[in-house]
C-alpha positions as CSV (number, residue, x, y, z in Angstrom):
1,M,-53.4,25.6,-70.4
2,M,-53.0,29.2,-68.8
3,K,-54.4,27.9,-65.6
4,L,-51.9,25.1,-65.5
5,K,-49.0,27.4,-65.9
6,N,-50.3,29.5,-63.0
7,I,-50.7,26.6,-60.7
8,L,-47.1,25.4,-61.6
9,A,-45.8,29.0,-60.9
10,V,-47.6,29.0,-57.5
11,V,-45.9,25.6,-56.6
12,A,-42.5,26.7,-57.7
13,I,-42.7,29.9,-55.7
14,S,-43.9,28.1,-52.6
15,A,-41.0,25.5,-52.9
16,A,-38.4,28.2,-53.3
17,T,-40.0,30.1,-50.2
18,A,-39.8,26.8,-48.3
19,I,-36.2,26.1,-49.1
20,L,-35.1,29.8,-48.4
21,S,-37.0,29.6,-45.1
22,V,-35.3,26.5,-44.0
23,W,-31.9,27.9,-45.0
24,G,-32.6,31.3,-43.4
25,Y,-33.8,29.5,-40.2
26,G,-30.6,27.4,-40.1
27,K,-28.4,30.7,-40.3
28,L,-30.4,32.4,-37.7
29,Y,-30.2,29.2,-35.5
30,Q,-26.4,29.1,-35.7
31,T,-26.2,32.7,-35.3
32,N,-28.5,33.1,-32.1
33,Y,-27.7,29.7,-30.4
34,A,-24.5,28.5,-28.8
35,G,-23.3,24.9,-28.9
36,V,-24.6,23.9,-32.2
37,Q,-22.8,20.9,-33.8
38,D,-22.2,20.4,-37.5
39,S,-23.3,16.9,-38.1
40,G,-20.9,16.7,-41.1
41,K,-17.7,17.3,-38.9
42,L,-15.9,15.5,-35.9
43,P,-13.6,17.0,-33.5
44,V,-9.9,16.3,-33.6
45,N,-10.2,13.9,-30.6
46,Y,-12.5,11.4,-32.2
47,A,-10.0,11.0,-35.1
48,G,-9.6,7.3,-36.0
49,F,-12.3,6.5,-33.8
50,F,-15.2,5.9,-36.3
51,G,-14.8,3.7,-39.4
52,N,-12.4,1.1,-37.8
53,N,-14.2,-2.1,-38.1
54,G,-17.5,-0.2,-37.2
55,S,-18.2,2.0,-34.1
56,A,-19.3,-0.7,-31.8
57,A,-16.6,-2.3,-29.5
58,A,-16.1,-6.2,-29.7
59,P,-17.3,-8.0,-26.6
60,V,-14.6,-8.7,-24.0
61,D,-14.1,-12.3,-22.5
62,F,-12.2,-12.3,-19.2
63,T,-12.1,-16.1,-18.9
64,T,-8.8,-16.8,-20.5
65,A,-7.0,-14.0,-18.7
66,A,-8.5,-15.2,-15.3
67,G,-7.6,-18.8,-15.9
68,T,-4.0,-17.9,-16.9
69,S,-3.2,-15.6,-14.0
70,T,-4.9,-17.1,-10.9
71,P,-2.3,-20.1,-10.7
72,A,0.6,-17.6,-10.3
73,V,-0.9,-15.3,-7.7
74,V,-0.3,-16.5,-4.1
75,H,-1.7,-15.8,-0.6
76,I,1.0,-14.6,1.8
77,K,0.5,-14.8,5.5
78,T,2.8,-13.3,8.0
79,R,3.5,-13.7,11.8
80,T,5.4,-11.0,14.0
81,K,6.3,-12.5,17.3
82,A,5.3,-11.0,20.6
83,K,7.8,-8.6,22.0
84,Q,8.5,-7.0,25.3
85,V,8.9,-3.3,25.4
86,A,9.6,-0.9,28.2
87,N,7.3,2.1,28.5
88,N,8.7,5.2,30.2
89,Q,8.6,5.0,34.0
90,Q,8.3,8.9,34.5
91,R,7.3,12.1,32.5
92,R,9.2,15.0,33.8
93,S,11.7,17.6,32.5
94,N,15.2,16.3,31.7
95,P,18.2,17.6,30.0
96,F,17.5,15.6,26.9
97,G,14.0,17.2,26.2
98,D,10.9,15.2,25.5
99,L,12.6,11.7,24.5
100,F,9.3,9.6,24.9
101,E,6.6,8.7,22.4
102,D,2.9,9.4,23.8
103,D,1.6,6.0,24.6
104,F,-2.0,5.3,25.6
105,F,-0.9,2.3,27.8
106,D,1.7,4.7,29.6
107,D,-1.2,7.0,30.6
108,F,-3.7,4.4,31.4
109,F,-1.4,1.8,33.2
110,G,1.3,4.2,34.7
111,G,4.1,3.0,32.7
112,G,6.4,0.0,33.0
113,P,7.1,-2.8,30.6
114,R,4.4,-4.2,28.5
115,I,3.9,-6.8,25.8
116,V,3.2,-6.2,22.4
117,P,1.1,-9.3,21.3
118,E,1.7,-11.6,18.4
119,Q,0.4,-10.0,15.1
120,R,-0.7,-11.9,12.1
121,A,-1.5,-10.3,8.6
122,S,-2.1,-11.5,5.2
123,G,-1.7,-10.2,1.6
124,S,-0.9,-11.3,-2.0
125,G,1.9,-11.9,-4.1
126,V,2.9,-12.7,-7.7
127,I,5.2,-15.4,-8.8
128,I,7.4,-13.9,-11.4
129,T,9.9,-16.8,-12.1
130,D,9.6,-20.6,-12.4
131,D,12.0,-21.1,-9.4
132,G,10.0,-19.1,-7.0
133,F,10.7,-15.5,-7.0
134,I,7.6,-13.5,-5.7
135,V,7.0,-9.8,-5.9
136,T,4.7,-8.2,-3.4
137,N,4.2,-5.0,-1.4
138,N,6.8,-3.9,1.1
139,H,4.1,-3.2,3.5
140,V,2.8,-6.8,3.4
141,V,6.1,-8.3,4.7
142,A,7.8,-5.4,6.4
143,G,8.9,-6.5,10.1
144,A,7.5,-10.0,9.6
145,D,9.4,-12.8,11.6
146,E,7.7,-15.6,9.5
147,I,6.3,-15.6,5.9
148,N,4.0,-18.4,4.7
149,V,3.0,-18.7,1.0
150,T,0.0,-20.6,-0.1
151,L,-0.4,-21.4,-3.7
152,P,-4.0,-21.8,-5.3
153,N,-3.4,-25.6,-5.3
154,K,-3.2,-25.4,-1.5
155,K,0.5,-26.2,-1.3
156,Q,2.4,-24.2,1.4
157,Y,5.8,-22.9,1.6
158,K,8.1,-20.9,3.9
159,A,9.3,-17.8,2.2
160,S,12.5,-15.7,2.7
161,I,12.9,-12.0,2.1
162,I,15.3,-11.2,-0.7
163,G,15.0,-7.6,-0.6
164,T,12.6,-4.6,-0.1
165,D,12.1,-1.0,-1.4
166,P,9.9,1.2,0.7
167,S,10.1,4.1,-1.7
168,T,8.0,2.2,-4.2
169,D,6.5,-0.2,-1.7
170,L,7.8,-3.2,-3.4
171,A,9.4,-6.4,-2.0
172,V,10.9,-9.7,-3.3
173,I,10.6,-12.9,-1.5
174,K,11.4,-16.5,-2.4
175,I,10.0,-20.0,-1.9
176,E,12.2,-23.1,-2.8
177,G,11.2,-25.2,-5.7
178,K,11.0,-25.5,-9.5
179,G,8.4,-25.5,-12.2
180,F,6.2,-22.9,-10.5
181,P,3.6,-21.0,-12.8
182,Y,4.5,-17.4,-13.2
183,L,3.0,-14.3,-14.9
184,V,4.5,-12.7,-18.0
185,Y,5.4,-9.1,-17.9
186,G,3.3,-6.8,-20.0
187,N,4.2,-3.2,-21.0
188,S,2.5,-0.6,-18.6
189,D,3.5,2.2,-21.0
190,D,0.8,0.6,-23.4
191,V,-2.0,0.9,-20.8
192,K,-4.7,3.2,-21.8
193,L,-7.4,5.1,-20.2
194,G,-10.8,3.1,-20.3
195,Q,-9.1,-0.3,-21.0
196,W,-10.4,-3.4,-19.2
197,V,-8.1,-4.6,-16.4
198,L,-8.5,-7.5,-13.8
199,A,-7.2,-7.4,-10.1
200,V,-6.2,-10.9,-8.7
201,G,-5.6,-11.5,-5.2
202,Y,-6.8,-12.6,-1.7
203,P,-9.1,-9.9,-0.4
204,L,-10.5,-10.3,3.1
205,N,-8.8,-13.6,3.6
206,L,-10.8,-15.3,0.9
207,D,-9.5,-17.5,-1.6
208,V,-7.9,-16.4,-5.0
209,T,-10.5,-13.8,-6.3
210,V,-10.7,-11.9,-9.7
211,T,-12.3,-8.6,-10.1
212,A,-12.7,-6.6,-13.3
213,G,-12.7,-2.8,-14.0
214,I,-11.2,-0.2,-16.2
215,V,-8.1,2.1,-16.0
216,S,-9.5,5.3,-14.8
217,A,-6.2,7.4,-14.6
218,K,-2.6,7.0,-15.1
219,A,0.5,8.3,-13.3
220,R,-1.4,9.1,-10.1
221,S,0.3,10.2,-6.8
222,I,-1.5,10.0,-3.5
223,N,1.5,10.6,-1.2
224,I,1.0,7.1,0.7
225,N,4.5,6.1,0.4
226,E,5.7,9.0,2.4
227,R,4.6,6.8,5.4
228,Q,7.5,4.5,4.9
229,S,10.0,6.4,2.9
230,Q,11.8,9.7,2.7
231,T,12.1,9.3,-1.1
232,P,8.8,8.0,-2.1
233,V,8.3,7.1,-5.8
234,E,4.7,7.2,-7.0
235,S,3.2,6.9,-10.6
236,F,0.2,4.7,-9.8
237,I,-2.3,3.2,-12.5
238,Q,-5.7,4.0,-11.1
239,T,-8.5,1.6,-11.8
240,D,-12.1,0.8,-10.6
241,A,-11.5,-2.8,-10.1
242,A,-12.7,-3.7,-6.7
243,V,-9.6,-4.1,-4.4
244,N,-9.9,-4.6,-0.6
245,P,-7.5,-5.4,2.3
246,G,-5.7,-8.5,1.5
247,N,-5.3,-7.6,-2.2
248,S,-2.1,-5.8,-1.6
249,G,0.8,-7.2,-3.6
250,G,-1.6,-9.0,-6.0
251,A,-1.6,-8.7,-9.8
252,L,-3.2,-6.2,-11.9
253,I,-3.5,-7.9,-15.6
254,N,-4.7,-7.0,-18.9
255,T,-7.2,-9.0,-21.0
256,N,-4.1,-10.9,-22.4
257,G,-3.3,-12.2,-18.9
258,E,-0.1,-10.1,-18.8
259,L,1.2,-8.4,-15.6
260,I,0.9,-4.8,-15.9
261,G,0.9,-3.7,-12.3
262,I,1.1,-4.6,-8.6
263,N,-2.0,-3.6,-6.5
264,S,-0.9,-1.4,-3.8
265,A,-3.5,0.9,-2.2
266,I,-7.1,2.1,-2.3
267,A,-8.6,5.5,-1.7
268,S,-11.4,4.9,0.9
269,P,-13.0,7.0,3.7
270,T,-13.7,3.6,5.5
271,G,-10.6,1.4,4.7
272,S,-12.5,-0.9,2.3
273,Y,-13.2,-0.6,-1.3
274,A,-14.9,2.5,-2.5
275,G,-14.4,2.6,-6.1
276,V,-10.8,3.7,-6.6
277,S,-7.8,1.5,-6.3
278,Y,-4.1,1.9,-7.2
279,A,-1.2,-0.3,-8.8
280,I,2.4,0.2,-9.1
281,P,3.2,0.0,-12.9
282,V,5.1,-3.2,-14.0
283,N,7.8,-1.2,-15.9
284,I,8.7,0.3,-12.5
285,A,8.4,-3.0,-10.7
286,K,10.6,-4.8,-13.2
287,K,13.5,-2.3,-12.4
288,V,13.1,-2.7,-8.6
289,I,13.0,-6.4,-8.9
290,T,16.0,-6.8,-11.2
291,D,18.0,-4.5,-8.8
292,I,17.0,-6.2,-5.6
293,V,17.9,-9.7,-6.9
294,K,21.1,-8.6,-8.7
295,Y,22.5,-6.1,-6.0
296,G,20.4,-6.7,-2.8
297,T,19.0,-3.2,-3.0
298,V,17.6,-0.7,-5.6
299,Q,20.1,1.3,-7.6
300,R,18.0,4.4,-7.5
301,A,18.8,7.4,-9.7
302,F,18.3,10.8,-8.7
303,L,17.9,13.9,-11.0
304,G,18.4,16.4,-8.3
305,V,15.3,18.7,-8.9
306,S,12.4,19.7,-6.8
307,Y,8.9,20.4,-8.3
308,P,5.2,21.1,-7.1
309,R,3.4,18.2,-5.6
310,E,0.2,17.1,-7.5
311,T,-2.0,18.1,-4.6
312,L,-1.4,21.3,-2.8
313,D,-3.4,23.2,-0.3
314,D,-4.3,26.9,-0.7
315,R,-1.5,28.0,1.4
316,S,1.1,26.1,-0.7
317,E,-0.3,27.4,-3.9
318,K,-0.3,30.9,-2.7
319,E,3.4,30.6,-1.7
320,L,4.3,29.5,-5.1
321,D,2.3,32.1,-6.6
322,N,4.2,34.7,-4.6
323,Q,7.6,33.2,-5.5
324,F,7.0,32.2,-9.3
325,G,3.9,33.9,-10.3
326,A,1.6,31.9,-12.6
327,A,4.5,30.2,-14.4
328,W,4.6,27.3,-12.0
329,R,1.0,26.3,-13.2
330,T,2.2,25.2,-16.7
331,S,0.6,22.4,-18.4
332,E,3.6,21.9,-20.8
333,G,5.8,19.8,-18.4
334,V,7.3,19.8,-15.0
335,F,8.0,23.2,-13.5
336,L,11.4,23.2,-11.4
337,T,11.2,25.0,-8.1
338,D,14.7,24.1,-7.0
339,I,18.0,22.5,-8.2
340,L,20.0,20.3,-5.8
341,A,23.6,21.5,-5.3
342,S,26.0,19.1,-6.9
343,G,23.2,17.2,-8.4
344,A,22.9,15.8,-11.9
345,A,20.6,18.5,-13.0
346,E,22.9,21.3,-11.9
347,A,25.8,19.6,-13.4
348,A,23.9,19.5,-16.8
349,G,23.0,23.3,-16.6
350,L,19.2,23.2,-15.4
351,R,18.0,26.1,-13.4
352,K,15.0,27.0,-11.3
353,K,11.8,27.8,-13.3
354,D,12.9,25.4,-16.2
355,V,10.1,23.3,-17.4
356,I,11.1,19.7,-18.2
357,T,9.1,18.3,-21.2
358,K,10.6,15.1,-22.2
359,I,13.0,12.4,-20.9
360,N,14.9,10.6,-23.7
361,G,12.1,11.6,-26.2
362,V,9.2,10.6,-23.9
363,A,6.7,13.4,-22.9
364,V,6.3,14.2,-19.1
365,K,3.6,16.6,-18.0
366,T,3.5,15.9,-14.4
367,G,5.8,15.0,-11.3
368,P,4.6,11.3,-11.3
369,E,5.3,11.0,-15.0
370,L,8.8,12.5,-14.4
371,Q,9.3,10.0,-11.5
372,D,8.0,7.0,-13.5
373,Q,10.6,7.6,-16.3
374,I,13.7,8.4,-13.9
375,A,12.8,5.2,-11.8
376,R,13.7,3.1,-14.8
377,Y,17.3,4.1,-14.6
378,K,20.3,3.6,-12.4
379,P,23.1,5.9,-11.3
380,G,25.6,6.2,-14.1
381,D,23.0,6.1,-16.9
382,K,23.1,8.9,-19.4
383,I,19.8,10.3,-20.6
384,T,18.5,13.3,-22.6
385,I,16.4,16.2,-21.0
386,T,14.2,18.4,-23.2
387,Y,13.2,21.5,-21.3
388,K,12.0,25.0,-21.9
389,R,13.5,28.1,-20.5
390,E,11.6,31.3,-21.1
391,G,9.6,29.7,-23.7
392,K,12.6,28.4,-25.8
393,E,13.0,24.7,-25.9
394,S,16.5,23.1,-25.5
395,T,18.0,19.7,-24.8
396,T,20.8,18.6,-22.6
397,N,22.5,15.4,-21.7
398,L,23.3,14.5,-18.0
399,T,24.6,11.5,-16.1
400,L,22.2,10.4,-13.3
401,K,23.7,10.0,-9.7
402,N,22.7,7.9,-6.6
403,K,21.8,9.4,-3.2
404,L,25.4,9.9,-2.3
405,G,25.9,12.1,-5.3
406,T,28.2,9.4,-7.1
407,T,27.5,7.0,-9.8
408,T,28.9,3.9,-8.1
409,V,26.8,0.8,-7.1
410,V,25.0,1.2,-3.7
411,K,25.6,-2.0,-1.7
412,T,23.3,-3.6,0.6
413,E,23.6,-2.5,4.1
414,T,23.1,-4.5,7.4
415,A,20.8,-3.2,9.9
416,F,23.9,-2.5,12.0
417,E,25.5,-0.5,9.3
418,K,22.3,1.4,8.7
419,L,22.2,2.7,12.3
420,G,25.4,4.8,11.3
421,G,26.6,5.3,14.8
422,E,29.8,4.2,16.8
423,F,29.2,1.8,19.7
424,E,31.3,0.2,22.6
425,T,30.5,-2.2,25.4
426,I,29.7,-0.2,28.7
427,D,32.3,-0.4,31.2
428,K,31.5,-2.7,34.0
429,K,32.0,-0.2,36.8
430,I,29.6,2.3,35.1
431,A,27.1,-0.5,34.5
432,A,27.3,-1.5,38.2
433,A,26.9,2.1,39.4
434,N,23.8,2.4,37.3
435,D,22.3,-0.9,38.5
436,I,22.3,-2.6,35.0
437,A,23.8,-6.0,34.0
438,G,25.6,-4.4,30.8
439,G,24.9,-2.5,27.7
440,V,26.2,-0.7,24.7
441,V,27.1,2.9,24.8
442,V,26.3,5.1,21.8
443,K,29.6,7.0,21.4
444,K,28.6,8.9,18.2
445,I,25.3,9.4,16.5
446,G,26.7,9.6,12.9
447,N,24.7,10.2,9.8
448,G,22.5,7.0,9.6
449,A,19.3,6.0,11.0
450,L,20.2,7.1,14.6
451,K,20.3,10.7,13.3
452,N,16.6,10.7,12.6
453,S,15.7,9.8,16.2
454,R,15.9,11.9,19.4
455,M,18.6,9.7,20.8
456,Q,21.5,11.5,22.3
457,E,25.1,10.4,22.4
458,G,26.0,8.7,25.6
459,F,22.8,6.6,25.6
460,V,23.2,3.1,26.9
461,V,21.4,0.4,25.1
462,T,20.1,-2.3,27.3
463,S,17.4,-3.8,25.0
464,V,16.5,-4.1,21.4
465,N,13.0,-5.2,20.5
466,G,12.7,-7.0,23.9
467,N,16.0,-8.7,23.6
468,E,18.5,-8.0,26.3
469,I,21.8,-6.3,25.4
470,K,24.8,-6.7,27.5
471,N,27.5,-6.3,25.1
472,L,28.3,-5.3,21.4
473,D,28.0,-8.9,20.2
474,D,24.5,-9.0,21.7
475,L,23.6,-5.9,19.7
476,K,24.9,-7.1,16.4
477,A,23.0,-10.5,17.1
478,A,19.7,-8.7,17.9
479,L,20.0,-6.6,14.6
480,K,20.8,-9.5,12.2
481,D,17.5,-10.0,10.7
482,A,16.0,-6.6,11.8
483,N,14.1,-4.6,9.3
484,G,11.4,-1.8,9.3
485,T,11.2,0.0,12.8
486,I,13.2,-1.3,15.7
487,F,12.9,-0.2,19.3
488,F,15.9,0.7,21.4
489,E,15.5,0.9,25.3
490,G,18.0,1.9,27.9
491,I,19.2,4.7,30.3
492,Y,21.5,7.7,30.3
493,P,24.1,7.1,33.1
494,G,23.3,9.2,36.3
495,Y,19.6,9.4,35.5
496,A,16.9,6.9,36.9
497,E,14.5,7.2,33.8
498,S,14.5,4.5,31.1
499,Y,14.0,5.6,27.6
500,R,12.5,4.0,24.5
501,Y,13.3,5.1,20.8
502,P,11.9,4.0,17.7
503,I,14.6,3.8,14.9
504,R,13.3,3.3,11.3
505,L,15.8,1.3,9.4
506,S,14.0,1.8,6.0
507,E,15.7,4.9,5.1
508,N,19.0,6.6,6.1
């Protein structure tokens, strides 16, 4: 009996020693090794992830979404007619400075008139109403003389441009008819990182094509719209759905078949798909489309502030550091580096170094997010701004303004009106003295599109996009359907050289 007690005592002591050893080792491990996770706890970012219908995600079926969307996505083909343009005949000093664009053909062939050949291009578009309104990219249809639309059922239509918006790279065109299939708008605010999406379009001149991917980022700015606008608006949905040349203007849809974006650009060192593509959020597109159809042009609201761009080089960052210290690097909201005089923000009392954190209660942390929110409003709309000043949070109400600093509706301008200058038909004696059949004299440059060119007052326009100009009526007729970039050619009286100026009508 005593022997049995001794054995039990030894076993008890051994067990206790083992338990204490394990406990002690655990404490020692936690003390001496970093990165140890407690298996009984979850970090805050996993809240709600486990325990909801199990941790495994349900399988995703794309067939219904693809079948719903493809009938409403169209193939757009454009044609730009061949044009005769005049190269400069000499390159030498003159009283107007260097007024010529460098041109390979000038250097190789020695100047003189040349023909820009006919150009053809293609892209995609999305039918948004049953009576044939289509949204696409501005860069798909800009400058086109002819637009042809082919539906997936192979029916073809001629399309007309209703309006364009280079700032967002959107355009609305229309085909005649009724009963067209169209896509239902989704809500791009509900888009989440990692969710499945489909890109639908006509890449590489292929028939309608569907590719799948996930949302890899939101509110992205890649500074691509600066190529066609002085007031670019960018807050892209970034995906890894395969998008190639020809997909531009096509649909980005969710798995319910709802339109959540318009495919617009890719990031690629080669020009073809390299894993990243960008779509304009549908909530921005809806506002632009509505304005174009209702007013003929976008009623764009301006806040009147400046803030750091998303991507900055070392020099720009250093300049901001010197001016504002580390304060501009905040992650709490959008740091204001400047306030436009007489703008909406100044009127509401905002100042440099303020940090905007919310627009109408919606959090904004980056410039693209701020643009996304403001782009939904029109001049005259009243919004609430939440901001921080020296760490203290405040709110203020303000009334948004248009680019002219007012709250009135901006009307559609003709190409002639966008030029902004004053013109008159050249005197016949002056025309004869300069050996020209006629022309239009630029009496005043004004504050329109001409102001952004190197043209000087006194220039005599003799040709626009290859069309001969003899009088003011000829000039107005040549500009009737003009858009994008147009080319003015002519002379300065008393000088033998001819001059050619590109004039961009997209922005004033």
